[in-house]
C-alpha positions as CSV (number, residue, x, y, z in Angstrom):
1,M,177.1,283.6,187.6
2,T,173.6,284.7,188.3
3,D,170.3,284.3,186.0
4,D,169.7,287.8,186.5
5,P,171.5,290.6,184.7
6,K,173.8,293.1,186.5
7,I,174.0,296.8,186.4
8,D,177.2,298.6,186.7
9,A,176.3,301.8,189.2
10,P,178.4,304.1,190.9
11,Q,179.5,303.6,194.1
12,S,177.6,307.1,195.6
13,G,174.4,307.1,196.6
14,S,173.5,309.6,194.1
15,V,169.1,308.8,193.4
16,A,169.1,309.9,189.4
17,F,172.5,308.0,188.7
18,H,172.8,306.9,184.9
19,P,173.4,303.6,184.2
20,T,175.9,303.1,181.2
21,H,175.9,299.5,181.3
22,I,173.0,296.6,182.0
23,D,175.0,293.1,181.7
24,T,172.8,290.9,180.1
25,Q,175.5,289.2,177.9
26,V,175.0,285.7,179.1
27,A,175.8,282.3,177.6
28,G,173.3,281.6,174.5
29,T,169.6,282.3,173.8
30,P,168.3,279.5,176.4
31,Q,169.4,282.0,178.8
32,V,167.3,284.9,177.7
33,I,164.2,283.0,177.3
34,R,164.6,281.6,181.0
35,S,164.9,285.3,182.5
36,A,161.5,286.2,180.5
37,V,159.8,283.3,181.8
38,V,161.2,283.6,185.2
39,Q,160.1,287.1,185.1
40,K,156.7,286.3,183.9
41,L,156.0,283.8,186.7
42,S,157.9,285.8,189.7
43,D,156.0,287.7,192.1
44,N,158.6,290.6,191.2
45,I,159.1,292.5,188.0
46,Q,162.6,294.0,187.2
47,V,162.3,297.1,184.7
48,V,164.3,299.9,183.7
49,E,162.9,303.5,184.4
50,F,163.3,306.5,182.2
51,L,161.8,310.0,181.3
52,L,160.1,311.3,178.4
53,G,159.2,314.8,178.8
54,D,157.6,315.1,182.3
55,E,156.3,311.5,182.1
56,H,157.6,308.4,184.1
57,F,158.0,305.3,181.7
58,A,159.4,301.6,181.9
59,I,160.4,298.6,180.3
60,D,161.2,295.1,181.3
61,L,164.8,295.1,182.2
62,F,165.1,291.2,180.3
63,E,164.8,293.2,177.4
64,V,167.6,295.8,177.5
65,R,171.2,295.1,176.4
66,E,173.1,298.3,177.4
67,V,172.2,302.1,178.2
68,V,174.7,304.4,176.2
69,E,175.4,308.0,176.6
70,Y,174.0,310.2,173.6
71,T,176.2,310.0,170.6
72,R,175.6,311.1,166.9
73,I,172.8,309.9,164.7
74,T,173.5,309.8,161.1
75,H,169.9,310.4,159.5
76,L,168.6,308.2,156.8
77,P,166.5,310.0,154.2
78,G,162.8,308.5,153.5
79,T,162.6,307.1,157.1
80,P,159.7,308.2,159.4
81,S,160.1,311.2,161.3
82,H,160.5,308.6,164.8
83,I,163.4,306.4,163.1
84,R,166.1,309.5,164.3
85,G,169.2,307.2,162.1
86,I,171.7,304.8,162.9
87,I,174.9,304.9,165.3
88,D,177.8,302.9,165.1
89,L,177.7,300.9,168.3
90,R,181.3,299.3,168.5
91,G,181.1,298.4,165.1
92,E,177.6,297.4,165.0
93,I,175.1,299.6,163.1
94,T,172.2,300.2,165.2
95,T,168.9,302.0,164.4
96,I,167.6,304.4,166.9
97,I,163.9,305.0,167.3
98,D,162.7,308.3,169.1
99,L,160.3,307.0,171.6
100,K,158.5,310.4,172.2
101,N,157.8,311.0,168.9
102,L,156.8,307.7,168.3
103,M,154.4,307.7,171.2
104,H,153.2,311.3,170.4
105,I,154.4,312.8,173.9
106,Q,154.1,316.5,173.9
107,C,157.0,318.0,176.3
108,D,156.7,321.8,176.7
109,K,160.3,322.1,177.8
110,K,163.5,322.2,175.7
111,I,165.4,319.0,176.5
112,D,169.3,319.1,175.4
113,E,170.1,316.1,173.3
114,T,173.3,315.5,174.3
115,T,171.9,314.7,178.0
116,S,169.5,312.0,176.9
117,R,170.4,308.7,176.9
118,I,170.2,305.6,174.5
119,I,168.4,302.0,175.7
120,V,170.0,299.3,173.3
121,L,167.4,296.7,173.2
122,D,169.1,292.8,173.3
123,D,168.4,291.8,169.7
124,R,168.5,288.3,170.9
125,I,164.8,289.1,171.5
126,T,164.1,292.0,169.0
127,K,166.2,290.1,165.9
128,S,167.8,293.3,164.8
129,K,169.9,295.6,166.5
130,I,168.0,298.5,167.9
131,G,168.2,301.2,170.5
132,I,165.4,304.0,171.9
133,I,166.6,307.3,172.4
134,V,164.7,309.0,176.0
135,D,165.5,312.1,177.7
136,D,166.9,310.3,180.9
137,V,167.4,307.0,182.4
138,L,166.4,306.7,185.9
139,S,167.1,303.3,187.6
140,V,167.0,299.6,187.4
141,S,163.9,298.8,189.8
142,T,162.1,296.1,191.1
143,F,158.5,296.1,191.9
144,S,156.1,293.4,193.1
145,R,153.0,292.6,191.3
146,K,150.9,294.2,193.6
147,D,152.0,297.4,192.9
148,V,151.1,297.3,189.0
149,D,147.7,298.2,187.8
150,T,146.6,296.5,184.5
151,S,143.4,297.9,184.1
152,A,144.8,300.3,181.9
153,A,146.0,297.5,179.5
154,S,142.5,296.2,179.3
155,V,141.0,299.2,177.1
156,N,141.3,298.4,173.6
157,R,143.8,295.4,174.5
158,E,144.8,295.1,170.5
159,Q,146.1,298.1,170.0
160,N,147.3,299.2,173.6
161,N,151.1,299.2,174.2
162,I,150.6,299.6,178.0
163,I,151.3,296.7,180.4
164,G,150.2,298.1,183.5
165,I,150.9,301.2,185.9
166,I,153.4,301.0,188.1
167,R,152.8,302.4,191.6
168,K,156.2,303.9,193.0
169,K,155.9,304.5,196.8
170,I,158.0,307.7,197.5
171,K,158.5,310.2,200.0
172,V,157.1,313.5,199.6
173,K,157.6,316.2,202.5
174,D,158.1,313.2,205.0
175,K,154.7,312.0,203.7
176,D,153.9,308.3,201.8
177,D,152.7,309.0,198.5
178,N,152.9,307.2,195.2
179,E,154.6,308.0,191.9
180,L,153.1,306.5,188.8
181,I,155.0,305.1,186.0
182,I,154.0,303.7,182.7
183,W,155.0,300.3,182.0
184,I,155.0,299.6,178.2
185,D,155.3,297.0,175.9
186,I,158.1,297.8,173.6
187,L,158.4,295.1,171.9
188,R,154.6,295.9,170.5
189,L,155.5,299.0,169.8
190,L,157.9,297.9,167.8
191,K,156.1,295.7,165.9
192,E,154.0,299.0,164.9
193,V,157.0,300.6,163.5
194,D,158.2,297.5,161.5
195,Q,154.4,297.4,159.9
196,E,154.6,300.7,159.0
197,I,158.0,300.7,157.2
198,L,157.0,297.7,155.6
199,K,153.5,299.6,154.4
200,Q,155.4,302.6,153.0
201,G,157.7,300.1,151.2
202,N,154.8,298.5,149.9
203,G,153.3,302.1,149.1
204,E,156.6,303.1,147.2
205,E,156.7,300.0,145.0
206,T,153.1,300.9,144.2
207,E,153.9,303.7,142.7
208,A,156.5,303.0,140.8
209,G,154.9,300.3,139.1
210,E,152.1,303.0,138.5
């Protein structure tokens, strides 16, 4: 067994494939920590690329457990709009976060929700069972750190959830070009969600006390 996560991809050479399982089920938490450290020290990064509306995003591969197809989400009353609800994932109740709503991303075109994907995060890192719903998952990719511009993260660093902008080399009409991918800190985003829920709970307690 290698230290790096594996992805089960179709045998065909399809460009926009839909990975259904990213295997990070390695033995014990130390493996997760070791993989994350290797990722930070390496000259390369590995990310999961996905779409929110027309925008191209990525999160750290080592924070992902698996990617699953859309399934019915049970709404929880009294929760913020970016908490879509819960799903039963093989007997595990998993909270689903609407990342597009959380990040205030506007999209003019109508997206068929049944074609969306749920990225299930590694609960050994998040400490709770959480998934994020996105419009589509594109690929798992490896980039050189030289391809990452971190200047966007230096602006208002305390409140910035952007790690950097990845320049992905692509071909457009036989010419070399760069596609920009926004690499986000999903753990920091989720920490903000936790704080918001806590504030909401405190507010309700105060009202009840009055």
